[in-house]
C-alpha positions, -999 to 999 in steps of 0.1 A, spaced: 350 -441 237 316 -425 232 290 -447 215 260 -423 215 240 -443 240 213 -425 262 232 -436 293 264 -417 282 271 -381 290 285 -361 261 298 -334 284 318 -359 304 332 -373 271 343 -338 259 359 -330 293 379 -363 293 389 -358 257 401 -322 264 422 -335 293 438 -361 272 445 -337 244 462 -313 268 489 -340 271 495 -339 233 516 -310 220 531 -309 185 553 -281 174 537 -261 146 503 -278 149 475 -258 165 454 -272 194 423 -271 172 440 -292 145 451 -318 170 416 -321 185 398 -322 152 422 -350 140 419 -371 172 382 -366 180 368 -392 155 390 -418 172 372 -413 204 338 -422 189 323 -456 182 291 -471 168 263 -446 165 285 -416 173 312 -427 148 285 -431 121 273 -396 129 308 -381 125 313 -399 92 280 -385 79 291 -349 84 297 -331 50 333 -325 44 345 -290 53 315 -281 74 334 -281 107 367 -263 107 372 -254 144 371 -274 177 343 -251 190 322 -259 159 328 -296 165 317 -294 201 286 -275 193 276 -300 166 284 -330 188 263 -316 217 234 -306 194 233 -343 183 238 -361 216 228 -337 243 191 -343 249 168 -314 240 150 -318 273 182 -314 293 192 -285 272 159 -267 277 161 -273 315 196 -259 318 188 -229 295 158 -222 318 181 -224 349 204 -199 333 179 -174 320 158 -174 352 188 -174 376 181 -159 410 204 -158 440 189 -176 470 184 -157 503 206 -181 522 233 -182 495 265 -162 496 276 -144 464 304 -169 459 280 -198 462 256 -182 437 284 -175 413 296 -212 414 260 -223 408 256 -200 378 289 -212 364 278 -248 369 247 -242 348 267 -227 319 294 -254 320 268 -282 320 253 -267 289 281 -250 268 258 -248 238 232 -227 257 234 -200 230 236 -169 253 264 -144 246 287 -131 273 269 -98 276 235 -115 281 250 -139 307 266 -111 327 233 -91 327 214 -122 338 238 -129 367 237 -92 378 199 -89 377 195 -122 396 218 -112 425 204 -100 458 200 -62 460 230 -57 484 253 -74 460 240 -55 430 247 -23 450 283 -35 457 288 -43 420 275 -9 410 297 9 435 328 -9 424 319 0 388 316 38 393 279 36 396 267 13 369 279 -23 366 264 -30 332 279 0 315 314 -14 317 333 -37 294 320 -73 296 355 -88 304 360 -62 332 325 -72 345 335 -109 347 367 -100 364 349 -79 390 324 -108 396 353 -132 401 371 -109 425 340 -101 445 332 -138 449 367 -144 463 364 -113 485 330 -123 500 343 -157 509 367 -140 533 337 -129 555 311 -153 543 307 -168 578 296 -134 591 268 -131 565 257 -167 569 255 -165 607 235 -133 606 198 -135 615 183 -117 585 149 -114 603 164 -96 633 162 -58 631 193 -54 652 213 -77 630 199 -60 599 211 -26 611 245 -40 619 247 -56 585 238 -23 568 266 -5 586 290 -32 575 278 -30 539 283 8 539 318 3 552 325 -24 526 313 -2 498 335 27 509 365 4 509 355 -9 474 353 26 460 390 33 470 404 3 452 414 -3 417 388 5 391 364 -25 388 384 -47 412 376 -56 448 404 -64 472 387 -69 506 409 -69 537 402 -85 571 428 -85 599 416 -118 612 425 -138 581 457 -144 561 448 -134 526 468 -128 494 456 -96 477 462 -96 440 459 -67 415 471 -66 379 505 -53 389 512 -61 426 510 -90 451 510 -83 488 508 -109 515 498 -102 551 525 -115 575 514 -135 606 516 -114 637 511 -80 621 486 -58 640 474 -39 610 463 -49 575 483 -33 547 468 -23 514 481 -9 481 462 18 464 469 25 428 464 58 412 461 64 375 
């Protein structure tokens, strides 16, 4: 039960409520209808009084309900702080792309009522990335990452985060202040970008012989078998 106390976290309450509702399925009844009917039963005291005071018919979807609930019980100070973290997002020098992506997602999930649209969020993430990762995103997008469809952009970001995890230890162990290591890294980056350019449009399927990795595209799943000398890849032509 959520009472509307300062010590309670409205995000945690919504997450728990969503998990419980996932266990409730009624044939012919939409998920929104189930949640809208059950949500008042999860509130008590101040929160319950707030819900009862809402004008009838003003909330017709679960998304509207969540936004109204958070606007009431999520502190303005916390909202402002998280909105600032999102809008000023910058990848740290010692942070892998996957780590930066997880941190960015964390900010948006902690403040689902942030008010930024998907296009704005994608642009913010891209512009906050380190230059080498922006270059990789552009290369995988036929030259300009931000010119593509927003959904395709998010898919590319997700695939790139998965791919970079495969060789994240290499980047993390590199001495970025060393000229020799920087040259070696540049060579590796050029090699990576050439490989990216030959893959599916807007998708990255990195391959490393030393690891056992499942490579997934929209149509095909290929798994490297232990003991193989060479990494296999699938190239799709349109």
